[in-house]
C-alpha positions as CSV (number, residue, x, y, z in Angstrom):
1,M,87.0,131.5,164.5
2,T,88.2,133.5,167.4
3,G,91.8,133.6,168.7
4,M,90.7,131.6,171.7
5,E,89.2,128.9,169.5
6,T,92.4,128.6,167.4
7,G,94.7,129.1,170.3
8,H,96.4,132.3,169.0
9,A,95.0,135.6,167.6
10,G,97.5,135.6,164.7
11,L,96.5,132.1,163.7
12,A,92.8,133.2,163.7
13,A,93.6,136.2,161.5
14,D,95.6,134.1,159.0
15,F,92.8,131.4,158.9
16,E,90.2,134.1,158.2
17,D,92.4,135.5,155.3
18,F,92.8,131.9,154.0
19,C,89.0,131.3,154.1
20,E,88.3,134.6,152.2
21,R,90.8,133.8,149.5
22,W,89.5,130.3,149.3
23,E,86.0,131.7,148.9
24,W,87.1,134.0,146.1
25,G,89.0,131.2,144.4
26,V,86.0,128.8,144.5
27,R,83.8,131.6,143.2
28,A,86.2,132.2,140.3
29,L,86.2,128.5,139.5
30,I,82.4,128.3,139.6
31,Q,82.2,131.3,137.2
32,D,84.8,129.7,134.9
33,A,82.8,126.4,135.0
34,S,79.6,128.3,134.2
35,T,81.2,130.0,131.3
36,L,82.6,126.7,130.0
37,A,79.2,125.1,130.4
38,A,77.5,127.9,128.5
39,N,80.0,127.6,125.7
40,L,79.6,123.9,125.6
41,G,75.9,124.3,125.5
42,I,76.1,126.6,122.5
43,A,78.5,124.1,120.8
44,A,76.1,121.2,121.6
45,G,73.2,123.2,120.1
46,T,75.2,123.9,117.0
47,M,76.2,120.2,116.7
48,W,72.6,119.2,117.1
49,E,71.4,121.5,114.4
50,E,74.2,120.2,112.1
51,E,73.2,116.6,112.8
52,Q,69.5,117.4,112.0
53,Y,70.6,119.1,108.7
54,I,72.8,116.2,107.7
55,E,70.1,113.6,108.6
56,G,67.5,115.6,106.6
57,S,69.8,115.7,103.6
58,F,70.3,111.9,103.7
59,K,66.5,111.5,104.0
60,V,66.1,113.6,100.8
61,I,68.7,111.6,99.0
62,A,67.1,108.3,100.1
63,N,63.7,109.5,99.0
64,A,65.1,110.5,95.6
65,A,66.3,107.0,95.1
66,Y,63.3,105.1,96.5
67,G,60.5,107.2,98.0
68,N,57.7,109.4,96.8
69,P,58.9,111.6,93.9
70,Y,56.1,114.1,94.5
71,A,56.9,114.9,98.2
72,S,58.7,118.2,99.0
73,E,62.0,118.3,100.9
74,D,60.3,119.7,104.0
75,E,57.8,116.8,104.0
76,I,60.6,114.3,103.6
77,E,62.8,115.8,106.4
78,K,59.9,115.5,108.8
79,K,59.3,111.8,108.1
80,N,60.8,108.9,110.0
81,W,63.3,106.7,108.2
82,G,60.8,103.9,108.3
83,D,58.2,106.0,106.5
84,I,60.6,106.7,103.7
85,F,61.4,103.0,103.1
86,R,57.9,101.6,103.6
87,A,57.0,98.8,101.3
88,D,53.7,100.3,100.3
89,V,55.1,103.6,99.0
90,Y,54.3,102.6,95.4
91,K,51.2,100.6,96.3
92,P,49.1,100.6,93.1
93,D,45.4,101.5,93.0
94,Y,43.5,98.8,91.0
95,S,40.1,100.2,91.7
96,D,37.5,100.8,88.9
97,E,37.7,104.5,89.5
98,S,41.4,104.5,89.0
99,F,41.1,102.6,85.7
100,D,38.3,105.0,84.5
101,K,40.4,108.0,85.3
102,S,43.4,106.5,83.6
103,A,41.4,105.8,80.4
104,K,40.1,109.4,80.4
105,D,43.6,110.8,80.9
106,I,45.0,108.6,78.1
107,K,42.3,109.8,75.7
108,Q,42.9,113.4,76.6
109,T,46.6,113.0,76.1
110,W,46.2,111.5,72.7
111,S,43.7,114.2,71.7
112,D,46.1,116.9,72.9
113,T,49.0,115.2,71.0
114,K,46.9,115.1,67.8
115,D,46.0,118.7,68.1
116,T,49.6,119.7,68.7
117,V,50.9,117.6,65.8
118,T,48.3,118.8,63.3
119,S,48.6,122.5,64.2
120,N,52.4,123.0,64.6
121,G,55.5,122.4,62.5
122,K,55.5,121.0,59.0
123,I,52.4,119.0,59.4
124,G,50.6,122.1,60.7
125,S,51.8,124.1,57.7
126,L,50.6,121.4,55.3
127,M,47.2,121.2,57.1
128,D,46.8,125.0,56.7
129,L,47.8,124.8,53.0
130,L,45.2,122.0,52.5
131,D,42.6,124.0,54.3
132,Q,43.2,127.0,52.1
133,T,43.0,125.0,48.9
134,G,39.8,123.2,50.1
135,V,41.4,119.7,49.7
136,S,41.1,118.7,53.4
137,N,37.3,119.2,53.5
138,G,36.5,117.2,50.4
139,G,36.8,120.1,47.9
140,K,33.8,121.9,49.3
141,G,35.8,124.9,50.4
């Protein structure tokens, strides 16, 4: 503003000084606010990461108690809570193929168990002794 607009040249000069100082004060406040916002943004990001980690940990714990025992932690952390507590997590398969596969698996397990028992430990040693004396094959050794 000119001296004529303010009514006095000294008043115009003082008003101009006041406006410059006001401008620099507002600029400093805006910079402080920007710095504060940036710091809060970093803190908010850190809090979000921590919340995600804690939620993932609780999902893993819940899955250990109820969910799929074969799922990895990464798979569990990506699931929704509803997927972890679904009622059909342990939905059994009663198909003929499932029963056939189970029967084959059971036969193989018993065969492997018999082989292990008869070839290791005391029984294995006795079987080796019997084989050497020819008793186990009917004396035809």
